[in-house]
C-alpha positions in Angstrom: 42.4 4.6 -0.9 43.1 4.0 -4.6 43.7 7.0 -6.8 41.5 7.8 -9.8 44.3 6.9 -12.2 44.7 3.5 -10.6 40.9 2.8 -10.8 40.4 4.0 -14.3 42.0 1.0 -16.1 39.9 -1.4 -14.1 36.7 0.4 -14.9 37.7 0.7 -18.6 38.3 -3.1 -18.7 34.9 -3.8 -17.2 33.1 -1.5 -19.6 35.0 -2.9 -22.6 34.0 -6.5 -21.7 30.3 -5.6 -22.0 29.3 -8.6 -20.0 25.5 -8.8 -19.6 24.3 -7.9 -16.2 22.1 -10.7 -14.9 19.6 -9.6 -12.3 17.2 -12.2 -11.0 13.6 -11.2 -11.4 11.3 -11.7 -8.4 8.3 -11.9 -10.8 9.7 -15.1 -12.3 10.8 -16.6 -8.9 8.9 -19.5 -7.6 8.2 -19.1 -3.9 6.6 -21.9 -1.8 2.9 -21.4 -1.0 3.6 -21.8 2.7 6.1 -19.0 2.8 5.3 -16.5 5.6 4.9 -13.5 3.3 2.6 -15.5 1.0 -0.1 -16.0 3.6 -3.0 -13.6 3.1 -5.3 -12.7 5.9 -9.0 -12.5 5.0 -10.6 -9.0 5.0 -12.2 -7.8 8.2 -16.0 -8.3 8.6 -18.3 -5.4 9.1 -18.6 -6.2 12.8 -14.8 -6.1 13.2 -14.6 -2.8 11.3 -17.3 -1.3 13.5 -15.5 -2.4 16.6 -12.2 -0.7 15.4 -13.7 2.3 13.7 -16.7 3.7 15.5 -17.1 6.6 13.0 -18.1 4.1 10.3 -21.8 4.0 9.5 -23.2 0.4 10.0 -24.6 -1.3 6.9 -22.5 0.6 4.4 -19.8 -1.9 3.6 -19.7 -2.6 -0.1 -17.2 -3.5 -2.9 -16.2 -0.7 -5.3 -15.9 -2.5 -8.7 -13.9 0.2 -10.4 -11.2 0.4 -7.7 -11.6 -3.2 -6.7 -11.6 -2.2 -3.0 -14.0 -2.3 -0.1 -15.7 1.0 0.7 -17.7 2.3 3.6 -19.4 5.5 4.6 -18.2 7.5 7.6 -19.9 10.2 9.6 -17.9 13.3 10.5 -18.4 15.2 13.7 -20.3 17.9 11.8 -22.7 15.3 10.5 -21.5 15.1 6.9 -21.1 11.7 5.3 -18.0 10.7 3.3 -17.1 7.6 1.3 -13.8 6.0 2.3 -12.0 2.8 1.4 -11.5 0.4 4.3 -7.7 0.7 3.9 -8.0 4.4 4.8 -10.3 4.1 7.8 -7.5 4.2 10.3 -6.5 7.7 9.5 -9.6 9.4 8.0 -12.2 10.6 10.5 -13.5 13.9 9.1 -15.2 15.1 5.9 -13.1 17.0 3.4 -14.5 20.4 4.5 -13.6 19.8 8.2 -10.2 18.6 7.2 -9.6 21.6 5.1 -10.7 24.0 7.8 -8.5 22.2 10.4 -11.3 21.1 12.7 
């Protein structure tokens, strides 16, 4: 292992050179349209959501224009209704009051 005194001149030389650090930006990169990560799957239909999430209330699928997400209503075991985005359906099953009380 190199000692600190042996490394210091190398670091000083690199800092003194002040070479610009070039980092490629992914935002400017051009990826092919057929790349595996570029393929988007269409959103699930209401029938598919109901099959996966039985706590969803049928007929409540709608688009939230403010958040630009799909939202649905769910019914808690206590009977309360809660609005949830479809991206949260897999882990939200209860209303806020039941979740806070630990039911």
